[in-house]
LORO-209030 format. One record per residue (C-alpha): x, y, z. Coordinates in steps of 0.5 Angstrom, whole numbers, plus 500, padded with zeros to 3 digits. Example, Ala and Ser with C-alpha at 12.3 -4.5 7.8 and 13.67 -1.06 7.14 Angstrom:
BEGIN
525491516;527498514;
This chain:
BEGIN
157248739;150249742;153251749;158256746;152258742;147259747;153263751;154268745;148269745;147270753;154275752;150279747;144280751;148281756;151287752;146290749;142292757;149294759;148299753;142300755;142301762;148305761;146310756;139313757;136318754;140325755;139332752;143337755;147345754;154344751;156350753;164349751;161348744;154352744;149348742;145343745;146335745;141330745;144323747;151326746;150329739;150335737;143337736;139344733;131343733;127348728;120348732;114351731;108354736;101350736;096351742;092345743;088349747;086353740;084346736;079341737;082334739;080332733;085335729;090335733;094329729;092333723;096339725;102335728;103331721;102337717;108341722;112334721;111334714;114341714;121339716;120341723;123336729;120340735;113343736;111348742;106349746;103353752;099350758;094355760;093354768;086357766;083352762;085346766;083349774;077353772;075354780;080353785;082345786;077342780;083341775;080337768;085335764;079331759;077331752;080338749;085339755;087332755;095336755;098328757;095326750;097331745;105330747;104323747;101324739;107330738;111324740;108317737;109322729;117323731;115331734;119334740;117338745;119344748;114346754;112353756;107351762;107358766;104360770;103366767;104365758;101371755;098367748;093373747;089368752;084371758;088374763;095370760;093364763;092366770;086364773;080369774;079366781;086369783;082377784;078374789;084377793;083384790;090387792;093380790;100382785;100378779;107374777;110376784;113373790;106374794;104369798;097368796;099368788;105363790;100358794;095358789;102357783;106352788;098348788;097348781;104347779;104340785;099338780;101339773;109338773;108331775;103329771;108333765;115329768;114322765;114326757;120328759;125326755;130323760;124319762;123316754;118322753;119328748;120334752;127337752;126343755;121347759;120354761;119358766;115364766;114368760;117374758;118377765;123381764;117386760;113385767;114391772;115387778;123385777;121380782;128376783;125371788;119370784;124367779;128363784;122360787;119358780;126355779;126351786;120348784;120346778;126343779;123340785;118337782;122335775;128334777;136337776;137334769;131337764;133343761;130350764;130356759;127363760;124368753;125375753;125380748;131381744;133388748;139387755;134391758;128386758;134380759;136384766;128383770;127376765;134371766;136367772;142363773;140356773;135358767;138358760;136365757;133366751;131372746;124373741;125377735;121378729;123378721;126384719;130384725;137385725;138378727;146379729;144385734;138380737;142374739;148379741;143381747;142374748;149373749;149379754;146373759;149367756;156368753;155362752;151355749;146355743;143361740;135361741;130365738;123362742;118366738;120368730;113371728;111368722;105373723;102377729;096378733;090382731;084386735;078388734;078395731;084394727;087391721;089384719;095383720;100380715;107378715;110378708;113371706;118374703;120377710;120371714;124366709;131372709;130372716;129364717;134363713;139368716;138364722;139357721;146359718;149361724;147354727;142358731;135354735;129358732;122356735;116359729;111363732;106361730;106355725;099355727;094359730;087357731;081359734;079362741;072359742;068361747;071367751;078365752;081371747;085376751;087383750;091389751;091396753;089400752;084396752;083392746;081386746;083380741;078377736;075369736;080367731;087367732;089366724;096369726;097370719;101363720;103358715;097353717;091357717;086357722;083352720;089348718;089349712;096349707;099356705;105358700;108361706;108354709;112351702;117357702;119355709;119347707;123350703;128354707;128348712;130343707;136347706;139345713;136338715;132332711;125332711;120327711;119323705;111323702;105328700;104333705;096332708;091336704;087342707;081339710;075340705;070346707;062345706;058351704;051349708;047354705;043360709;040358716;033362717;034365724;027367728;027371735;027366741;026372747;031377750;036377755;031381759;025377759;029371760;033374766;030370771;031363766;039365765;040367772;040360776;041363783;037368782;039376783;043379788;040385791;046390793;047397794;053398790;054394783;059387784;063384780;064378776;068376781;065378786;059374783;063367782;063368775;068368770;066370763;061372759;055377761;052379768;046383769;045390772;038393773;035398778;030403777;030411775;030415782;027421779;024423772;028424766;023427761;029430757;035425755;039424761;047422762;048416764;055416765;061411768;064417770;071412773;071409767;068403770;065399765;069393763;067391758;062394754;055395756;048395752;043399756;035398756;029402759;024398760;026393756;027398749;035399748;037405750;045406749;052403750;057404753;064402752;071402756;076408754;071409749;063411751;063412758;056417756;049415753;043419754;035416757;029418758;024415762;020416769;022415776;020407777;022405771;026399769;034401768;038394765;045394764;047388761;056388761;059384757;066381759;070381752;077378754;081379760;088384759;094378758;100381757;103388762;102391768;094391767;093384768;088384774;083385769;076386773;071386770;063389770;061395772;067396777;066402779;058405779;054409775;050416775;045418772;045426771;051427777;046422782;050416784;045410782;043405788;039398789;041395784;039387782;045384780;043377774;049372774;047369767;049363766;047363758;052357755;049353761;041355759;043353752;046347753;040344757;035348752;032352757;031359753;025353748;021353754;016357753;018363749;015363743;018367737;017375739;015380734;021385732;021392733;024397728;030401730;037402729;039399735;035394739;035390747;040384746;036378744;036370742;035369736;035360733;035357727;036349725;039346718;040338717;046335713;043330709;048323712;047320706;052324702;060322703;065325707;060330711;059334715;066338713;069344716;065352715;064357716;059362719;057368717;053374718;050378714;046385716;048382723;052387728;056383734;055378739;056370740;054364737;053357739;052351734;049345738;050348745;058349743;060357744;064357737;065364739;064372739;062375732;062383731;062384723;060391725;067393727;073388724;077386722;074378722;067377719;066369719;068364724;071357723;066353725;070345725;066339723;066334729;061339733;056338726;052333725;049328720;044324725;040330727;038337725;043342727;042348732;044355730;043360736;045367736;045372742;045378737;047385743;046389739;041390732;038383728;037384721;030381721;025387720;023388714;026381711;028375715;034374718;039369716;046367718;050363712;055357712;061358707;067356705;071362705;074366711;073373711;079376716;081382714;074387711;073393713;075395720;070401724;074403731;073408736;080408736;086412733;091408736;096404731;100399732;107396730;108389728;113385732;113391737;111389744;111395747;105398743;100393747;102396754;
């Protein structure tokens, strides 16, 4: 009897082993039945976009859980190349850049992953995710078969894709599909050999089983250059579109297979100087319900937008940079808060699949820490030698950011007036060579502002030999269209009246490093304020204490800039991003709790570029519980853009 039981048990173990060995996880396309199949069963994903690079790592779990509780069975994310390879051959996959941890976390929470590793991603991200150092070859043709570009792509993908391979679904991971490139049909190059090369490259690293796909606008014209045999073609379109017509465009490239909207827009992007985009919940619910009733696979872009911390925002053409907030009017706010749109979408999903039981995680609490008094540290002009670690470069003509091996931030250009300018004399950028915004000072006194495409001349006065400083701000590289090879700095020379200026000193400014290392506080006492409509770019500092005896502190907050015009802000050395309440629409910046401290004083450093409100009264920044993303808009542009029309971004 014992022998029989043992034999039976052994038989069961062997049988289970054989089944396990014979049935590895599978995910593929069933062209006959127009669907995906997961482990042999018909499968449809209802997904949402989340960008790990726009959310602090400590909040990844919170955001993913909220997406899971909304009824999503998948998420979609980009991998921005420039976020991980800041310099050629130097890779960073740690901390907030730990994409494999993000993928594992998604799987642990029960979410599948639709991965979009580029190499180009767009995503309203600086240069569409391509690293700026690619521009060291001035003639490089990005997103093409250009040998220099291809060599860099091959090296990057040779690093990235082997990290991704263990996370493919057939290898026991969460990644069910992988996108090759992004909306290539909207790019001028239309280089099929480039797409073929990427396809072979992805296959060589990921294998032949993974489903590779493309995404393009829902029009036959886009699919002609964006689709390729061997890559499953999907489309993107927003609420209010003719769903039947949009999917008919997909059927042009894919007569059979699952219907897929890879970017169903729950909101839309913003630009400085344009109104905050708002998309009605009713329109989203209507279109989402229509697509799901057809059995379509849908990814909602964005489900949570997040934040363009630091300098990571992109820009569109005519040059229009995006703000720090990437709230996107999404179902989850920039801070991960629940909205009516979230619950309305959840109610639609309930009609088509069983959603998880239990309460949804609440919005994270916010705390108003109040006003913080600010005092001036020093000006950019006076601190140039401190901020430029390698010292100035002497050159006949201006150098660009890339020629200085600087990717982001600010560069100071200095020369002297060659002649007396006793009367206001035009300082001009006749070739529109200010990329993107320049703050002009004479002998340390603010004189004017030049701005790409908008203001190419300002008047100055002075004597021959007087010091002319031009601080140029990189406002974010173009991320979409044919102009993504976006050089920064003075990309062409300035003229004084009709005379070309020469003999420049160029300071590559390491402002982030200087703030982190506390260099601005060494030997720079507070300086007196000058009464002026426009003041030279200057640093201001203040601090506040969060009591450690109060439970649940620190909490998220928002920083407000009453009376300030435009600049950059750091808290405890962390670069929150740009503020520009003078132009709008964004007024407050999101401050995640993880950068705040209860064990030490919290330092606030502001680089105000145009004019701080510090004369005659005190100037402050204020921490509040409310986000302000749709305030008064001041713009020099007469351009109007429509929701969901990517042609408007070219």
